[in-house]
C-alpha positions as CSV (number, residue, x, y, z in Angstrom):
1,X,-0.1,0.0,0.1
2,X,2.3,2.6,-1.3
3,X,0.5,4.9,-3.8
4,X,1.6,7.5,-1.9
5,X,5.1,9.1,-1.6
6,X,6.7,8.9,2.3
7,X,10.1,9.3,3.6
8,X,9.5,7.4,7.1
9,X,6.9,4.7,8.1
10,X,5.6,4.5,11.6
11,X,4.0,1.0,12.5
12,X,1.5,2.2,15.2
13,X,-0.7,-1.1,14.7
14,X,0.4,-2.8,18.0
15,X,-0.7,0.8,20.0
16,X,-3.8,1.7,21.6
17,X,-4.9,5.4,22.1
18,X,-3.1,7.7,22.6
19,X,0.2,5.6,22.3
20,X,-0.4,6.3,17.7
21,X,-0.6,10.2,18.1
22,X,2.2,9.9,20.9
23,X,4.7,7.9,18.7
24,X,3.9,10.2,15.6
25,X,4.7,13.4,17.4
26,X,7.9,11.4,18.5
27,X,8.6,10.3,15.0
28,X,7.9,13.8,13.7
29,X,10.4,15.4,15.9
30,X,13.4,13.8,14.1
31,X,11.9,14.0,10.7
32,X,13.5,17.1,8.1
33,X,11.1,19.4,7.7
34,X,8.7,18.8,4.4
35,X,9.8,14.8,4.7
36,X,6.5,13.1,4.7
37,X,5.9,10.3,7.3
38,X,3.5,7.1,6.7
39,X,1.7,6.0,9.6
40,X,-0.5,2.8,10.0
41,X,-2.7,2.4,13.1
42,X,-5.5,0.0,13.9
43,X,-7.2,2.1,16.8
44,X,-10.0,3.9,15.4
45,X,-10.2,6.6,17.8
46,X,-7.0,7.8,16.1
47,X,-8.7,9.0,13.4
48,X,-10.4,11.7,16.2
49,X,-6.7,12.6,17.1
50,X,-5.1,12.8,14.3
51,X,-7.4,15.5,13.1
52,X,-7.2,17.5,16.2
53,X,-3.5,17.1,16.0
54,X,-3.1,18.5,12.5
55,X,-5.8,21.4,12.6
56,X,-3.7,22.6,15.7
57,X,-0.2,22.2,14.3
58,X,1.6,23.2,11.6
59,X,2.0,19.7,9.8
60,X,0.0,19.0,6.7
61,X,-2.1,15.6,6.5
62,X,-1.6,15.1,3.0
63,X,-3.7,11.6,3.0
64,X,-5.9,9.5,5.3
65,X,-8.0,6.5,4.6
66,X,-9.1,3.5,6.3
67,X,-8.7,0.0,4.3
68,X,-9.4,-3.2,6.3
69,X,-9.6,-1.9,10.1
70,X,-6.3,-0.2,9.7
71,X,-5.8,3.8,9.5
72,X,-3.4,4.8,7.2
73,X,-2.1,8.6,7.2
74,X,0.5,10.6,5.3
75,X,1.7,14.0,7.1
76,X,3.8,16.4,5.7
77,X,6.4,17.9,8.4
78,X,6.5,21.7,8.7
């Protein structure tokens, strides 16, 4: 499932709320500006968490979708 460009990937499928978002924030800290982080999560609550995070951050959500009970987020660091 890599039809979208990304520079780094974070597998957060083994975590429940709020860990997918916390791990994402940590990964973004070490990513260079302009790079894209792909996050894969299985926690349905991550949709709400990631939406709120992006709304209140300078980062950009390029793509967000669900497929087969997995949630995919492509976030560009700004």
